[in-house]
C-alpha positions, 0 to 999 in steps of 0.5 A: 703641778699640772702642764700644758701640752697644747704646743707639743700636741700641735708640734705632733700634728705638725710633723706626723698627722696624727697622734697615732702615727707618732705612738707609731714611732715612740715606745708606747700605745696611744692610750698612754700617750694620751694620759701623758698628755692629759696629765694622768702619768708623766713623760720621763727624760728618755721619752721626752728625747725621743719625742724631741728627736723625732719632732726635730725639737732641739733640746734647748726648746724642751722647756717650751713643749714639756715644762709649760705650767697650766694656768 
């Protein structure tokens, strides 16, 4: 199943200004983030929770950022 991370990408840019700055706070590098946002690899639960905390996203809205199925 493929997921659409456009809303997550937008929130990353809104809060951090760039994906590179976001990666500085996450436990992975820019290449890994690119693979995750492009559906090559998946986000694990710990990564999702860390991202949500950094981006100030309530856990109740996790589905809006991590589980939008591509049409």
